[in-house]
C-alpha positions in Angstrom: 0.0 0.0 0.0 2.9 2.4 0.6 3.7 2.5 -3.2 0.0 3.2 -4.0 0.0 6.0 -1.4 3.2 7.5 -3.0 1.6 7.3 -6.5 -1.6 9.0 -5.3 0.5 11.8 -3.7 2.5 12.2 -7.0 -0.7 12.3 -9.0 -2.2 14.9 -6.6 0.9 17.0 -6.9 0.9 16.9 -10.7 -2.8 17.8 -10.8 -2.2 20.7 -8.5 0.8 21.9 -10.6 -1.6 21.9 -13.6 1.2 21.2 -16.2 -0.1 19.0 -19.0 3.4 18.1 -19.9 4.2 16.7 -16.5 0.8 15.0 -16.2 1.5 13.2 -19.5 4.9 12.1 -18.3 3.5 10.6 -15.2 0.7 9.0 -17.2 3.3 7.2 -19.3 5.3 6.3 -16.3 2.3 4.7 -14.6 1.7 2.5 -17.7 4.9 0.7 -16.9 4.4 0.5 -13.1 4.3 -3.3 -12.3 3.9 -2.6 -8.6 0.4 -1.3 -9.0 -2.6 -3.5 -9.7 -4.3 -3.0 -13.0 -7.3 -1.3 -11.2 -5.1 1.1 -9.2 -3.1 2.0 -12.2 -6.2 2.7 -14.3 -7.8 4.8 -11.5 -4.7 7.0 -11.2 -4.3 7.3 -15.0 -8.0 8.3 -15.3 -7.5 11.0 -12.7 -4.6 12.4 -14.8 -6.6 12.1 -18.1 -9.5 13.9 -16.5 -7.3 16.7 -15.3 -5.6 17.0 -18.7 -9.0 17.2 -20.4 -10.2 19.9 -18.0 -7.0 21.9 -18.4 -7.2 21.7 -22.2 -10.9 22.8 -22.1 -10.1 25.6 -19.7 -7.2 26.8 -21.8 -9.4 26.9 -25.0 -12.0 28.9 -23.1 -9.3 31.4 -21.9 -8.0 31.7 -25.5 -11.4 32.4 -26.9 -12.2 35.0 -24.2 -8.8 36.7 -24.8 -9.5 36.8 -28.5 -12.9 38.3 -27.9 -11.4 41.0 -25.6 -8.7 41.8 -28.1 -11.2 42.1 -31.0 -13.9 44.2 -29.4 -14.9 46.9 -31.8 -12.6 45.8 -34.6 -9.5 43.9 -35.4 -6.7 42.6 -33.3 -4.2 45.4 -32.6 
């Protein structure tokens, strides 16, 4: 169980950091983690996938909002 607790803490830290690159790296690392059960590995990978998807969606929304702000009343300056 100690290894699982360590993995959960690392996943929590990567989600808090909110870096898609680092979350992807951990996602790949977990694929090769033989110490975790298939279910535990899947659960932690899903947490990372969900965080990545939310971050990507949030980033798109921010970009659209930024573009709207920049183009108010005309073209991008």
